C-alpha positions as CSV (number, residue, x, y, z in Angstrom):
1,M,0.0,0.0,0.0
2,A,2.8,2.4,0.9
3,E,4.6,1.6,-2.4
4,W,1.3,2.3,-4.4
5,W,0.9,5.6,-2.6
6,A,4.5,6.6,-3.2
7,V,4.0,6.0,-6.9
8,W,0.7,7.8,-7.1
9,S,1.9,10.8,-5.1
10,S,4.9,11.2,-7.4
11,Y,2.5,12.3,-10.2
12,Q,1.8,16.0,-10.8
13,L,-1.2,17.5,-12.4
14,S,0.9,18.2,-15.5
15,D,1.5,14.5,-15.9
16,L,-2.3,14.1,-16.6
17,L,-2.3,16.5,-19.5
18,M,-1.3,15.2,-22.9
19,F,-1.1,18.5,-24.7
20,S,1.0,21.6,-24.6
21,P,-0.1,25.3,-24.3
22,A,0.6,25.7,-28.0
23,A,-1.7,22.7,-28.9
24,Y,-4.4,24.1,-26.6
25,A,-4.2,27.5,-28.3
26,R,-4.3,26.0,-31.8
27,L,-7.4,24.0,-30.8
28,F,-9.4,27.2,-30.3
29,E,-7.9,28.9,-33.4
30,R,-9.0,26.0,-35.7
31,Y,-12.3,25.7,-33.8
32,N,-13.2,29.4,-34.3
33,A,-12.3,29.2,-38.0
34,D,-14.4,26.1,-38.4
35,V,-17.6,27.5,-36.8
36,W,-17.5,31.0,-38.2
37,P,-19.8,33.0,-38.3
38,W,-21.8,31.3,-35.5
39,Q,-19.9,33.6,-33.0
40,L,-22.1,36.5,-34.1
41,P,-25.6,35.0,-33.3
42,M,-24.1,33.5,-30.1
43,L,-23.0,37.0,-29.0
44,A,-26.5,38.4,-29.8
45,A,-28.0,35.6,-27.7
46,G,-25.6,36.5,-24.8
47,L,-26.6,40.1,-25.0
48,A,-30.3,39.1,-24.9
49,L,-29.6,37.4,-21.6
50,M,-28.7,40.7,-20.1
51,W,-32.3,41.9,-20.6
52,N,-33.6,41.6,-17.1
53,P,-37.2,43.0,-16.8
54,P,-38.4,42.9,-13.2
55,A,-41.8,41.5,-14.3
56,R,-42.7,37.8,-14.6
57,P,-40.7,34.7,-15.1
58,A,-39.6,33.8,-18.6
59,P,-38.3,30.4,-19.9
60,W,-36.3,31.7,-22.8
61,P,-33.1,32.6,-21.0
62,W,-32.7,29.0,-19.8
63,L,-33.3,27.7,-23.3
64,V,-30.7,30.0,-24.7
65,L,-28.2,28.7,-22.2
66,A,-29.3,25.1,-22.9
67,A,-28.5,25.6,-26.5
68,A,-25.1,27.1,-25.7
69,W,-24.2,24.2,-23.3
70,A,-25.3,21.6,-25.9
71,W,-23.3,23.3,-28.6
72,V,-20.1,23.3,-26.4
73,A,-20.7,19.7,-25.5
74,L,-20.9,18.5,-29.1
75,A,-18.8,20.9,-31.2
76,L,-16.0,21.6,-28.7
77,H,-15.6,18.8,-26.2
78,W,-16.8,15.8,-28.2
79,Q,-15.6,16.7,-31.7
80,R,-12.4,18.6,-31.0
81,Y,-11.2,18.7,-27.4
82,A,-11.4,14.9,-27.1
83,Q,-8.7,14.7,-29.8
84,I,-6.1,16.1,-27.3
85,N,-7.6,15.4,-23.9
86,W,-8.9,11.9,-23.0
87,A,-11.2,13.4,-20.3
88,A,-13.1,15.6,-22.9
89,S,-15.7,12.9,-23.6
90,W,-16.7,13.1,-19.9
91,F,-16.8,16.9,-20.2
92,A,-19.1,16.5,-23.2
93,A,-21.4,14.3,-21.1
94,A,-21.5,16.8,-18.2
95,F,-22.2,19.7,-20.5
96,A,-25.0,17.7,-22.2
97,L,-26.5,16.9,-18.8
98,Q,-26.4,20.6,-17.9
99,A,-28.2,21.5,-21.1
100,L,-30.9,19.0,-20.2
101,L,-31.2,20.5,-16.7
102,L,-31.5,24.0,-18.2
103,V,-34.4,22.8,-20.3
104,L,-36.0,21.4,-17.2
105,A,-35.4,24.8,-15.4
106,A,-37.2,26.5,-18.2
107,Q,-40.4,24.6,-17.2
108,R,-40.3,26.3,-13.8
109,S,-38.5,29.6,-14.6
110,T,-38.2,32.0,-11.7
111,A,-38.7,35.7,-11.5
112,P,-35.6,37.9,-11.8
113,S,-33.8,39.0,-8.7
114,S,-34.4,42.5,-7.5
115,R,-30.7,43.0,-7.1
116,A,-29.5,42.6,-10.7
117,W,-26.1,44.2,-10.8
118,P,-24.0,41.1,-9.7
119,G,-25.5,38.9,-12.4
120,L,-25.3,41.6,-15.1
121,T,-21.7,42.3,-14.2
122,L,-20.8,38.7,-14.5
123,L,-22.7,38.4,-17.8
124,A,-20.9,41.4,-19.2
125,W,-17.6,39.9,-18.1
126,A,-18.4,36.6,-19.8
127,L,-19.3,38.4,-23.1
128,F,-16.6,41.0,-23.3
129,G,-14.2,41.0,-20.3
130,H,-13.1,37.4,-20.6
131,P,-12.1,37.6,-24.3
132,L,-10.3,40.9,-23.7
133,L,-8.4,39.5,-20.8
134,A,-7.2,36.6,-23.0
135,L,-5.9,39.1,-25.6
136,A,-4.2,41.0,-22.8
137,C,-2.6,37.8,-21.6
138,G,-1.1,37.2,-25.1
139,R,-3.8,34.9,-26.7
140,S,-4.2,35.4,-30.4
141,W,-7.5,37.0,-31.4
142,R,-8.1,34.0,-33.6
143,G,-8.1,31.8,-30.6
144,I,-10.2,33.8,-28.1
145,E,-13.0,32.0,-26.3
146,L,-16.5,33.4,-26.8
147,F,-19.9,32.8,-25.1
148,G,-21.8,29.9,-26.6
149,I,-18.8,28.7,-28.5
150,A,-16.3,27.9,-25.8
151,A,-16.8,26.5,-22.3
152,D,-15.3,29.1,-20.0
153,P,-17.4,32.2,-21.0
154,T,-20.5,30.0,-21.4
155,V,-20.1,28.9,-17.8
156,L,-19.4,32.4,-16.6
157,A,-22.6,33.6,-18.3
158,S,-24.5,30.8,-16.7
159,L,-23.3,31.8,-13.2
160,G,-24.4,35.4,-14.1
161,L,-27.9,34.2,-15.0
162,L,-28.1,32.1,-11.9
163,L,-27.5,35.3,-9.9
164,L,-30.2,37.0,-11.9
165,R,-32.7,34.2,-11.5
166,P,-32.3,32.3,-8.3
167,G,-34.2,29.3,-7.0
168,V,-32.8,26.5,-9.2
169,W,-30.1,25.0,-7.0
170,W,-29.5,22.0,-9.2
171,L,-28.0,24.2,-11.9
172,W,-25.0,25.2,-9.8
173,P,-22.9,22.0,-9.3
174,I,-21.7,21.4,-12.9
175,P,-20.7,25.1,-13.6
176,L,-18.9,25.2,-10.2
177,L,-17.1,22.0,-11.0
178,W,-16.1,23.2,-14.4
179,C,-14.6,26.3,-12.9
180,A,-12.3,24.1,-10.8
181,I,-11.4,21.9,-13.7
182,S,-10.7,24.8,-16.1
183,G,-8.7,26.6,-13.4
184,A,-6.6,23.5,-12.8
185,T,-6.0,23.0,-16.5
186,L,-5.0,26.6,-17.1
187,W,-2.8,26.6,-14.0
188,T,-1.0,23.5,-15.3
189,L,-0.5,25.3,-18.7
190,K,0.9,28.3,-16.8
191,A,-1.8,30.6,-18.2
192,P,-1.9,34.0,-16.5
193,E,-5.7,33.9,-16.3
194,A,-5.8,30.5,-14.5
195,L,-7.5,31.8,-11.3
196,V,-10.3,33.8,-13.0
197,L,-12.9,31.0,-13.2
198,P,-12.3,29.6,-9.7
199,A,-12.5,33.2,-8.3
200,A,-15.7,33.8,-10.2
201,A,-17.2,30.6,-8.9
202,L,-16.4,31.4,-5.3
203,L,-17.6,35.0,-5.6
204,S,-20.9,34.1,-7.4
205,L,-21.7,31.4,-4.9
206,A,-20.9,33.7,-2.0
207,L,-23.1,36.4,-3.5
208,R,-26.0,33.9,-4.1
209,L,-25.8,32.6,-0.5
210,R,-25.7,36.2,0.9
211,L,-28.6,37.3,-1.2
212,G,-30.6,34.1,-0.4
213,R,-32.3,31.4,-2.4
214,V,-29.6,29.5,-4.3
């Protein structure tokens, strides 16, 4: 038992990754070129999520997010990321499950929160701040990650909507887990923005608990 633990503890997180930072960057460059111009309607859909009238519940924001999660599950994780990361097929399954949960949430949509600024701020960051940060950190504009196309900004936007429309606790676990996975991956790749998603996860969860009704 001691020998097994010694062998296992000798592994580092970097030993589990089978790709380099350059391969990871090229993945998104090729992916963005392949799916162009779907980035434009996805951006429009993300902007629509920021419309937060304090009136009655509406199912369509959850359905927009469901479509985004389903797209990322198939087009990114299953068809492309799985080529360089053995775990991406599991990521695809998790994102597909979250898409299904979002469709279910649309059946019992909740009214918007009266305190909208945290959710709107996180949505704005997902749509604009996150891609601009990637450029500032040296990422090529051809390989930036955008809402509805890539996983990280889609998850950030989801956390923003969960702050805007509370009461659906079962939508939290997968986004929070992805923030940890993505943060660990970027940390291993020595990406400057590695702590952004874990920090966003902790902050959004703390805000939701403070405001009440997860």
